[in-house]
Gaussian input, Z-matrix of N, CA and C with variables (Angstrom, degrees):
# hf/3-21g

backbone

0 1
 N
 C     1     B1
 C     2     B2     1     A1
 N     3     B3     2     A2     1     D1
 C     4     B4     3     A3     2     D2
 C     5     B5     4     A4     3     D3
 N     6     B6     5     A5     4     D4
 C     7     B7     6     A6     5     D5
 C     8     B8     7     A7     6     D6
 N     9     B9     8     A8     7     D7
 C    10    B10     9     A9     8     D8
 C    11    B11    10    A10     9     D9
 N    12    B12    11    A11    10    D10
 C    13    B13    12    A12    11    D11
 C    14    B14    13    A13    12    D12
 N    15    B15    14    A14    13    D13
 C    16    B16    15    A15    14    D14
 C    17    B17    16    A16    15    D15
 N    18    B18    17    A17    16    D16
 C    19    B19    18    A18    17    D17
 C    20    B20    19    A19    18    D18
 N    21    B21    20    A20    19    D19
 C    22    B22    21    A21    20    D20
 C    23    B23    22    A22    21    D21
 N    24    B24    23    A23    22    D22
 C    25    B25    24    A24    23    D23
 C    26    B26    25    A25    24    D24
 N    27    B27    26    A26    25    D25
 C    28    B28    27    A27    26    D26
 C    29    B29    28    A28    27    D27
 N    30    B30    29    A29    28    D28
 C    31    B31    30    A30    29    D29
 C    32    B32    31    A31    30    D30
 N    33    B33    32    A32    31    D31
 C    34    B34    33    A33    32    D32
 C    35    B35    34    A34    33    D33
 N    36    B36    35    A35    34    D34
 C    37    B37    36    A36    35    D35
 C    38    B38    37    A37    36    D36
 N    39    B39    38    A38    37    D37
 C    40    B40    39    A39    38    D38
 C    41    B41    40    A40    39    D39
 N    42    B42    41    A41    40    D40
 C    43    B43    42    A42    41    D41
 C    44    B44    43    A43    42    D42
 N    45    B45    44    A44    43    D43
 C    46    B46    45    A45    44    D44
 C    47    B47    46    A46    45    D45
 N    48    B48    47    A47    46    D46
 C    49    B49    48    A48    47    D47
 C    50    B50    49    A49    48    D48
 N    51    B51    50    A50    49    D49
 C    52    B52    51    A51    50    D50
 C    53    B53    52    A52    51    D51
 N    54    B54    53    A53    52    D52
 C    55    B55    54    A54    53    D53
 C    56    B56    55    A55    54    D54
 N    57    B57    56    A56    55    D55
 C    58    B58    57    A57    56    D56
 C    59    B59    58    A58    57    D57
 N    60    B60    59    A59    58    D58
 C    61    B61    60    A60    59    D59
 C    62    B62    61    A61    60    D60
 N    63    B63    62    A62    61    D61
 C    64    B64    63    A63    62    D62
 C    65    B65    64    A64    63    D63
 N    66    B66    65    A65    64    D64
 C    67    B67    66    A66    65    D65
 C    68    B68    67    A67    66    D66
 N    69    B69    68    A68    67    D67
 C    70    B70    69    A69    68    D68
 C    71    B71    70    A70    69    D69
 N    72    B72    71    A71    70    D70
 C    73    B73    72    A72    71    D71
 C    74    B74    73    A73    72    D72
 N    75    B75    74    A74    73    D73
 C    76    B76    75    A75    74    D74
 C    77    B77    76    A76    75    D75
 N    78    B78    77    A77    76    D76
 C    79    B79    78    A78    77    D77
 C    80    B80    79    A79    78    D78
 N    81    B81    80    A80    79    D79
 C    82    B82    81    A81    80    D80
 C    83    B83    82    A82    81    D81
 N    84    B84    83    A83    82    D82
 C    85    B85    84    A84    83    D83
 C    86    B86    85    A85    84    D84
 N    87    B87    86    A86    85    D85
 C    88    B88    87    A87    86    D86
 C    89    B89    88    A88    87    D87
 N    90    B90    89    A89    88    D88
 C    91    B91    90    A90    89    D89
 C    92    B92    91    A91    90    D90
 N    93    B93    92    A92    91    D91
 C    94    B94    93    A93    92    D92
 C    95    B95    94    A94    93    D93
 N    96    B96    95    A95    94    D94
 C    97    B97    96    A96    95    D95
 C    98    B98    97    A97    96    D96
 N    99    B99    98    A98    97    D97
 C   100   B100    99    A99    98    D98
 C   101   B101   100   A100    99    D99
 N   102   B102   101   A101   100   D100
 C   103   B103   102   A102   101   D101
 C   104   B104   103   A103   102   D102
 N   105   B105   104   A104   103   D103
 C   106   B106   105   A105   104   D104
 C   107   B107   106   A106   105   D105
 N   108   B108   107   A107   106   D106
 C   109   B109   108   A108   107   D107
 C   110   B110   109   A109   108   D108
 N   111   B111   110   A110   109   D109
 C   112   B112   111   A111   110   D110
 C   113   B113   112   A112   111   D111
 N   114   B114   113   A113   112   D112
 C   115   B115   114   A114   113   D113
 C   116   B116   115   A115   114   D114
 N   117   B117   116   A116   115   D115
 C   118   B118   117   A117   116   D116
 C   119   B119   118   A118   117   D117
 N   120   B120   119   A119   118   D118
 C   121   B121   120   A120   119   D119
 C   122   B122   121   A121   120   D120
 N   123   B123   122   A122   121   D121
 C   124   B124   123   A123   122   D122
 C   125   B125   124   A124   123   D123
 N   126   B126   125   A125   124   D124
 C   127   B127   126   A126   125   D125
 C   128   B128   127   A127   126   D126
 N   129   B129   128   A128   127   D127
 C   130   B130   129   A129   128   D128
 C   131   B131   130   A130   129   D129
 N   132   B132   131   A131   130   D130
 C   133   B133   132   A132   131   D131
 C   134   B134   133   A133   132   D132
 N   135   B135   134   A134   133   D133
 C   136   B136   135   A135   134   D134
 C   137   B137   136   A136   135   D135
 N   138   B138   137   A137   136   D136
 C   139   B139   138   A138   137   D137
 C   140   B140   139   A139   138   D138
 N   141   B141   140   A140   139   D139
 C   142   B142   141   A141   140   D140
 C   143   B143   142   A142   141   D141
 N   144   B144   143   A143   142   D142
 C   145   B145   144   A144   143   D143
 C   146   B146   145   A145   144   D144
 N   147   B147   146   A146   145   D145
 C   148   B148   147   A147   146   D146
 C   149   B149   148   A148   147   D147
 N   150   B150   149   A149   148   D148
 C   151   B151   150   A150   149   D149
 C   152   B152   151   A151   150   D150
 N   153   B153   152   A152   151   D151
 C   154   B154   153   A153   152   D152
 C   155   B155   154   A154   153   D153
 N   156   B156   155   A155   154   D154
 C   157   B157   156   A156   155   D155
 C   158   B158   157   A157   156   D156
 N   159   B159   158   A158   157   D157
 C   160   B160   159   A159   158   D158
 C   161   B161   160   A160   159   D159
 N   162   B162   161   A161   160   D160
 C   163   B163   162   A162   161   D161
 C   164   B164   163   A163   162   D162
 N   165   B165   164   A164   163   D163
 C   166   B166   165   A165   164   D164
 C   167   B167   166   A166   165   D165
 N   168   B168   167   A167   166   D166
 C   169   B169   168   A168   167   D167
 C   170   B170   169   A169   168   D168
 N   171   B171   170   A170   169   D169
 C   172   B172   171   A171   170   D170
 C   173   B173   172   A172   171   D171
 N   174   B174   173   A173   172   D172
 C   175   B175   174   A174   173   D173
 C   176   B176   175   A175   174   D174
 N   177   B177   176   A176   175   D175
 C   178   B178   177   A177   176   D176
 C   179   B179   178   A178   177   D177
 N   180   B180   179   A179   178   D178
 C   181   B181   180   A180   179   D179
 C   182   B182   181   A181   180   D180
 N   183   B183   182   A182   181   D181
 C   184   B184   183   A183   182   D182
 C   185   B185   184   A184   183   D183
 N   186   B186   185   A185   184   D184
 C   187   B187   186   A186   185   D185
 C   188   B188   187   A187   186   D186
 N   189   B189   188   A188   187   D187
 C   190   B190   189   A189   188   D188
 C   191   B191   190   A190   189   D189
 N   192   B192   191   A191   190   D190
 C   193   B193   192   A192   191   D191
 C   194   B194   193   A193   192   D192
 N   195   B195   194   A194   193   D193
 C   196   B196   195   A195   194   D194
 C   197   B197   196   A196   195   D195
 N   198   B198   197   A197   196   D196
 C   199   B199   198   A198   197   D197
 C   200   B200   199   A199   198   D198
 N   201   B201   200   A200   199   D199
 C   202   B202   201   A201   200   D200
 C   203   B203   202   A202   201   D201
 N   204   B204   203   A203   202   D202
 C   205   B205   204   A204   203   D203
 C   206   B206   205   A205   204   D204
 N   207   B207   206   A206   205   D205
 C   208   B208   207   A207   206   D206
 C   209   B209   208   A208   207   D207
 N   210   B210   209   A209   208   D208
 C   211   B211   210   A210   209   D209
 C   212   B212   211   A211   210   D210
 N   213   B213   212   A212   211   D211
 C   214   B214   213   A213   212   D212
 C   215   B215   214   A214   213   D213
 N   216   B216   215   A215   214   D214
 C   217   B217   216   A216   215   D215
 C   218   B218   217   A217   216   D216
 N   219   B219   218   A218   217   D217
 C   220   B220   219   A219   218   D218
 C   221   B221   220   A220   219   D219
 N   222   B222   221   A221   220   D220
 C   223   B223   222   A222   221   D221
 C   224   B224   223   A223   222   D222
 N   225   B225   224   A224   223   D223
 C   226   B226   225   A225   224   D224
 C   227   B227   226   A226   225   D225
 N   228   B228   227   A227   226   D226
 C   229   B229   228   A228   227   D227
 C   230   B230   229   A229   228   D228
 N   231   B231   230   A230   229   D229
 C   232   B232   231   A231   230   D230
 C   233   B233   232   A232   231   D231
 N   234   B234   233   A233   232   D232
 C   235   B235   234   A234   233   D233
 C   236   B236   235   A235   234   D234
 N   237   B237   236   A236   235   D235
 C   238   B238   237   A237   236   D236
 C   239   B239   238   A238   237   D237
 N   240   B240   239   A239   238   D238
 C   241   B241   240   A240   239   D239
 C   242   B242   241   A241   240   D240
 N   243   B243   242   A242   241   D241
 C   244   B244   243   A243   242   D242
 C   245   B245   244   A244   243   D243
 N   246   B246   245   A245   244   D244
 C   247   B247   246   A246   245   D245
 C   248   B248   247   A247   246   D246
 N   249   B249   248   A248   247   D247
 C   250   B250   249   A249   248   D248
 C   251   B251   250   A250   249   D249
 N   252   B252   251   A251   250   D250
 C   253   B253   252   A252   251   D251
 C   254   B254   253   A253   252   D252
 N   255   B255   254   A254   253   D253
 C   256   B256   255   A255   254   D254
 C   257   B257   256   A256   255   D255
 N   258   B258   257   A257   256   D256
 C   259   B259   258   A258   257   D257
 C   260   B260   259   A259   258   D258
 N   261   B261   260   A260   259   D259
 C   262   B262   261   A261   260   D260
 C   263   B263   262   A262   261   D261
 N   264   B264   263   A263   262   D262
 C   265   B265   264   A264   263   D263
 C   266   B266   265   A265   264   D264

   B1=1.4371
   B2=1.5339
   B3=1.3026
   B4=1.4639
   B5=1.5071
   B6=1.3709
   B7=1.4304
   B8=1.5169
   B9=1.2947
   B10=1.4454
   B11=1.4963
   B12=1.3542
   B13=1.4446
   B14=1.5263
   B15=1.3858
   B16=1.4402
   B17=1.5389
   B18=1.3369
   B19=1.4524
   B20=1.5349
   B21=1.2907
   B22=1.4536
   B23=1.5748
   B24=1.3177
   B25=1.4212
   B26=1.5102
   B27=1.3451
   B28=1.4629
   B29=1.5476
   B30=1.3226
   B31=1.4182
   B32=1.5373
   B33=1.3506
   B34=1.4907
   B35=1.5112
   B36=1.3205
   B37=1.4697
   B38=1.5365
   B39=1.3393
   B40=1.4149
   B41=1.5461
   B42=1.3653
   B43=1.4343
   B44=1.4920
   B45=1.3558
   B46=1.4283
   B47=1.5206
   B48=1.3514
   B49=1.4930
   B50=1.5022
   B51=1.3242
   B52=1.4106
   B53=1.5248
   B54=1.3566
   B55=1.4602
   B56=1.4814
   B57=1.3423
   B58=1.4581
   B59=1.5128
   B60=1.3506
   B61=1.5152
   B62=1.4930
   B63=1.3223
   B64=1.4300
   B65=1.5264
   B66=1.3162
   B67=1.4553
   B68=1.5097
   B69=1.3280
   B70=1.4381
   B71=1.5397
   B72=1.2751
   B73=1.4934
   B74=1.5102
   B75=1.2995
   B76=1.4264
   B77=1.4942
   B78=1.3083
   B79=1.4943
   B80=1.5045
   B81=1.2417
   B82=1.4484
   B83=1.5618
   B84=1.3424
   B85=1.4178
   B86=1.5641
   B87=1.3408
   B88=1.4089
   B89=1.5329
   B90=1.3126
   B91=1.4504
   B92=1.5963
   B93=1.3379
   B94=1.4780
   B95=1.5610
   B96=1.3147
   B97=1.5042
   B98=1.5394
   B99=1.3154
   B100=1.4192
   B101=1.5286
   B102=1.3215
   B103=1.4529
   B104=1.5271
   B105=1.2954
   B106=1.5213
   B107=1.5445
   B108=1.3262
   B109=1.4392
   B110=1.5405
   B111=1.2962
   B112=1.4892
   B113=1.5021
   B114=1.3107
   B115=1.4612
   B116=1.5310
   B117=1.3240
   B118=1.4639
   B119=1.5367
   B120=1.3078
   B121=1.4375
   B122=1.5051
   B123=1.3801
   B124=1.4432
   B125=1.5085
   B126=1.3236
   B127=1.4265
   B128=1.4967
   B129=1.3360
   B130=1.4437
   B131=1.5550
   B132=1.3574
   B133=1.4883
   B134=1.5031
   B135=1.3297
   B136=1.4623
   B137=1.4895
   B138=1.3201
   B139=1.4757
   B140=1.5334
   B141=1.3646
   B142=1.4248
   B143=1.5235
   B144=1.3138
   B145=1.4452
   B146=1.5314
   B147=1.3062
   B148=1.4347
   B149=1.5159
   B150=1.3059
   B151=1.4567
   B152=1.4951
   B153=1.3247
   B154=1.4595
   B155=1.5674
   B156=1.3092
   B157=1.4633
   B158=1.5276
   B159=1.3353
   B160=1.4418
   B161=1.5130
   B162=1.2921
   B163=1.4553
   B164=1.5466
   B165=1.3062
   B166=1.4865
   B167=1.5366
   B168=1.3563
   B169=1.4459
   B170=1.5603
   B171=1.3419
   B172=1.5177
   B173=1.5248
   B174=1.3034
   B175=1.4413
   B176=1.5168
   B177=1.3507
   B178=1.4731
   B179=1.4573
   B180=1.3045
   B181=1.4738
   B182=1.4996
   B183=1.3073
   B184=1.4196
   B185=1.5530
   B186=1.3243
   B187=1.4690
   B188=1.5605
   B189=1.3240
   B190=1.4583
   B191=1.5588
   B192=1.2920
   B193=1.4860
   B194=1.4320
   B195=1.4239
   B196=1.4522
   B197=1.5106
   B198=1.3657
   B199=1.4792
   B200=1.5530
   B201=1.3035
   B202=1.4248
   B203=1.5246
   B204=1.3214
   B205=1.4824
   B206=1.5090
   B207=1.3627
   B208=1.4067
   B209=1.5336
   B210=1.3422
   B211=1.4535
   B212=1.5065
   B213=1.3378
   B214=1.4787
   B215=1.5693
   B216=1.3161
   B217=1.4492
   B218=1.4846
   B219=1.3568
   B220=1.4721
   B221=1.5462
   B222=1.2974
   B223=1.4749
   B224=1.5468
   B225=1.3622
   B226=1.4102
   B227=1.5197
   B228=1.2857
   B229=1.4417
   B230=1.5062
   B231=1.3206
   B232=1.4779
   B233=1.5292
   B234=1.3538
   B235=1.4293
   B236=1.5478
   B237=1.3014
   B238=1.4874
   B239=1.5183
   B240=1.3600
   B241=1.4186
   B242=1.5132
   B243=1.3429
   B244=1.5028
   B245=1.5116
   B246=1.3324
   B247=1.4590
   B248=1.4954
   B249=1.3065
   B250=1.4729
   B251=1.4945
   B252=1.3042
   B253=1.4551
   B254=1.5325
   B255=1.3240
   B256=1.4479
   B257=1.4844
   B258=1.3264
   B259=1.4695
   B260=1.5758
   B261=1.2750
   B262=1.4007
   B263=1.5656
   B264=1.2825
   B265=1.4669
   B266=1.4233
   A1=109.19
   A2=113.54
   A3=120.35
   A4=109.38
   A5=118.23
   A6=119.60
   A7=112.74
   A8=117.55
   A9=122.96
   A10=116.83
   A11=118.67
   A12=120.96
   A13=112.25
   A14=116.60
   A15=119.78
   A16=109.67
   A17=109.51
   A18=114.43
   A19=112.34
   A20=120.39
   A21=121.14
   A22=112.69
   A23=117.50
   A24=119.09
   A25=113.97
   A26=115.38
   A27=120.75
   A28=111.17
   A29=116.12
   A30=120.34
   A31=112.64
   A32=114.96
   A33=119.84
   A34=111.96
   A35=117.36
   A36=122.01
   A37=111.08
   A38=119.82
   A39=123.01
   A40=111.68
   A41=115.54
   A42=120.28
   A43=111.35
   A44=117.83
   A45=121.03
   A46=110.99
   A47=116.42
   A48=118.28
   A49=110.41
   A50=121.02
   A51=122.64
   A52=112.19
   A53=116.15
   A54=119.04
   A55=114.24
   A56=120.28
   A57=121.49
   A58=112.76
   A59=115.09
   A60=120.85
   A61=111.28
   A62=118.88
   A63=122.05
   A64=108.72
   A65=117.04
   A66=117.47
   A67=109.39
   A68=113.77
   A69=119.74
   A70=112.13
   A71=119.71
   A72=124.56
   A73=107.30
   A74=115.65
   A75=122.97
   A76=111.02
   A77=114.75
   A78=115.34
   A79=110.63
   A80=115.76
   A81=122.95
   A82=109.64
   A83=115.74
   A84=120.30
   A85=105.86
   A86=116.99
   A87=121.82
   A88=111.03
   A89=116.03
   A90=119.87
   A91=106.64
   A92=113.57
   A93=119.09
   A94=110.00
   A95=115.69
   A96=122.62
   A97=107.86
   A98=118.28
   A99=122.45
   A100=106.91
   A101=119.95
   A102=122.74
   A103=108.92
   A104=114.26
   A105=121.02
   A106=106.80
   A107=116.14
   A108=119.78
   A109=108.59
   A110=115.84
   A111=122.69
   A112=114.50
   A113=116.06
   A114=121.41
   A115=109.70
   A116=117.57
   A117=118.08
   A118=112.46
   A119=117.26
   A120=125.02
   A121=107.52
   A122=116.45
   A123=120.27
   A124=113.39
   A125=122.02
   A126=124.53
   A127=108.37
   A128=119.42
   A129=123.09
   A130=111.00
   A131=112.75
   A132=119.39
   A133=108.39
   A134=114.72
   A135=121.18
   A136=107.84
   A137=117.78
   A138=122.68
   A139=109.38
   A140=116.95
   A141=118.97
   A142=108.15
   A143=117.83
   A144=120.95
   A145=111.96
   A146=115.38
   A147=121.42
   A148=113.07
   A149=117.64
   A150=125.10
   A151=111.52
   A152=116.84
   A153=120.70
   A154=111.70
   A155=117.29
   A156=118.88
   A157=115.61
   A158=117.95
   A159=123.95
   A160=109.29
   A161=119.35
   A162=117.66
   A163=113.45
   A164=115.26
   A165=119.07
   A166=109.22
   A167=114.78
   A168=119.10
   A169=111.94
   A170=114.18
   A171=116.55
   A172=109.49
   A173=119.96
   A174=122.35
   A175=112.40
   A176=115.76
   A177=121.29
   A178=110.37
   A179=120.15
   A180=123.50
   A181=111.59
   A182=120.21
   A183=125.07
   A184=110.47
   A185=116.00
   A186=120.40
   A187=110.26
   A188=117.12
   A189=121.26
   A190=107.99
   A191=117.21
   A192=122.56
   A193=109.65
   A194=119.13
   A195=122.40
   A196=115.02
   A197=112.98
   A198=117.94
   A199=112.44
   A200=118.85
   A201=123.63
   A202=115.29
   A203=114.95
   A204=117.94
   A205=110.08
   A206=115.10
   A207=120.77
   A208=113.13
   A209=117.95
   A210=122.12
   A211=108.67
   A212=116.15
   A213=122.67
   A214=111.97
   A215=116.34
   A216=116.97
   A217=111.99
   A218=119.84
   A219=122.51
   A220=108.56
   A221=116.84
   A222=118.65
   A223=112.64
   A224=114.88
   A225=120.81
   A226=113.21
   A227=122.67
   A228=126.47
   A229=109.64
   A230=120.09
   A231=121.94
   A232=114.07
   A233=117.01
   A234=117.02
   A235=111.90
   A236=117.96
   A237=119.95
   A238=114.33
   A239=116.29
   A240=119.51
   A241=116.54
   A242=116.23
   A243=121.61
   A244=113.58
   A245=115.06
   A246=121.26
   A247=112.20
   A248=116.34
   A249=119.89
   A250=107.73
   A251=118.38
   A252=124.33
   A253=109.60
   A254=114.86
   A255=122.53
   A256=111.49
   A257=118.69
   A258=122.31
   A259=107.97
   A260=115.85
   A261=120.74
   A262=109.29
   A263=117.55
   A264=120.94
   A265=115.94
   D1=138.52
   D2=-179.10
   D3=-110.73
   D4=115.85
   D5=-178.42
   D6=-109.53
   D7=3.23
   D8=-169.36
   D9=-78.29
   D10=-31.09
   D11=-174.88
   D12=-125.84
   D13=167.15
   D14=174.25
   D15=87.78
   D16=162.22
   D17=-179.99
   D18=-79.56
   D19=178.16
   D20=-175.26
   D21=-61.53
   D22=-37.12
   D23=-179.93
   D24=-65.12
   D25=-41.48
   D26=176.68
   D27=-62.26
   D28=-41.93
   D29=177.40
   D30=-62.91
   D31=-43.57
   D32=177.92
   D33=-59.55
   D34=-41.13
   D35=178.75
   D36=-66.45
   D37=-39.51
   D38=175.95
   D39=-60.96
   D40=-43.01
   D41=178.81
   D42=-63.40
   D43=-47.46
   D44=179.57
   D45=-59.65
   D46=-43.12
   D47=179.75
   D48=-64.83
   D49=-35.16
   D50=178.19
   D51=-67.13
   D52=-41.94
   D53=179.40
   D54=-68.69
   D55=-30.30
   D56=179.61
   D57=-70.63
   D58=-18.94
   D59=178.97
   D60=-78.39
   D61=-14.23
   D62=-175.56
   D63=-80.22
   D64=124.43
   D65=-179.63
   D66=-93.89
   D67=144.97
   D68=176.83
   D69=-70.97
   D70=139.05
   D71=-176.52
   D72=-113.02
   D73=132.64
   D74=173.40
   D75=-110.44
   D76=164.99
   D77=177.21
   D78=-127.75
   D79=150.09
   D80=-178.31
   D81=-128.77
   D82=144.06
   D83=174.36
   D84=-101.81
   D85=123.72
   D86=177.98
   D87=-113.03
   D88=127.85
   D89=179.60
   D90=-118.76
   D91=130.36
   D92=-177.40
   D93=-66.42
   D94=126.02
   D95=-178.07
   D96=-70.92
   D97=-31.64
   D98=-176.78
   D99=-151.77
   D100=-177.78
   D101=175.46
   D102=-69.65
   D103=122.50
   D104=-175.82
   D105=-116.44
   D106=92.21
   D107=-176.26
   D108=67.48
   D109=-118.73
   D110=174.78
   D111=-90.35
   D112=-3.46
   D113=179.28
   D114=-82.58
   D115=118.81
   D116=-176.92
   D117=-75.12
   D118=151.87
   D119=175.09
   D120=-53.04
   D121=136.10
   D122=178.58
   D123=87.06
   D124=-7.18
   D125=-179.81
   D126=-63.38
   D127=138.88
   D128=-178.12
   D129=-117.48
   D130=132.47
   D131=172.23
   D132=-124.50
   D133=152.44
   D134=172.34
   D135=-104.25
   D136=133.27
   D137=-176.62
   D138=-124.89
   D139=115.92
   D140=173.31
   D141=-78.14
   D142=140.97
   D143=-173.71
   D144=-147.45
   D145=155.54
   D146=171.85
   D147=-92.21
   D148=-6.95
   D149=-174.68
   D150=-85.36
   D151=151.45
   D152=179.95
   D153=-88.70
   D154=-31.22
   D155=-173.89
   D156=-98.66
   D157=-41.74
   D158=-177.25
   D159=-159.54
   D160=150.76
   D161=176.53
   D162=-70.45
   D163=154.43
   D164=178.82
   D165=-73.80
   D166=163.15
   D167=179.22
   D168=-60.42
   D169=-34.92
   D170=-179.30
   D171=-71.06
   D172=-37.48
   D173=176.25
   D174=-63.07
   D175=-39.85
   D176=176.48
   D177=-66.07
   D178=-43.41
   D179=-179.81
   D180=-62.69
   D181=-41.23
   D182=175.82
   D183=-60.71
   D184=-43.56
   D185=179.21
   D186=-65.72
   D187=-38.42
   D188=-179.87
   D189=-63.51
   D190=-40.53
   D191=179.18
   D192=-66.07
   D193=-47.27
   D194=176.28
   D195=-55.11
   D196=-32.32
   D197=179.45
   D198=-79.55
   D199=0.12
   D200=172.61
   D201=100.18
   D202=4.79
   D203=179.15
   D204=-102.43
   D205=85.05
   D206=-172.12
   D207=-100.69
   D208=5.93
   D209=176.97
   D210=-75.98
   D211=148.62
   D212=-174.91
   D213=-61.21
   D214=-33.83
   D215=-178.62
   D216=-67.00
   D217=-43.10
   D218=179.01
   D219=-68.50
   D220=-41.34
   D221=-179.04
   D222=-60.83
   D223=-26.66
   D224=-178.25
   D225=-68.94
   D226=-8.24
   D227=-178.58
   D228=-98.03
   D229=33.09
   D230=-176.21
   D231=-77.92
   D232=-12.47
   D233=-179.19
   D234=-67.40
   D235=138.05
   D236=-173.46
   D237=-64.85
   D238=-19.39
   D239=175.09
   D240=-63.18
   D241=-16.82
   D242=177.10
   D243=-83.21
   D244=-6.04
   D245=-171.41
   D246=-127.74
   D247=152.00
   D248=166.28
   D249=-85.47
   D250=116.50
   D251=-172.12
   D252=-102.39
   D253=125.31
   D254=174.94
   D255=-126.63
   D256=136.24
   D257=178.16
   D258=-78.75
   D259=139.72
   D260=177.51
   D261=-105.59
   D262=140.48
   D263=177.13
   D264=72.52

């Protein structure tokens, strides 16, 4: 956001345009339905997502890596069908 030049109305328009570009983020709680590679059954991860219904495979994979499971076998279980998906908030 640039606040240094222009009159008050121009600045207000720039601020509004910047704020409308911000996407709302949701969070999901994913629980492993069974052992998924090195991820034990019942393991829970929280996944921030732009989606309304379920997180994307890429968002789940990033959450799996953040949880410390960076091996390719565990990362391969990023499909939401492998997890019990619950919306948070």
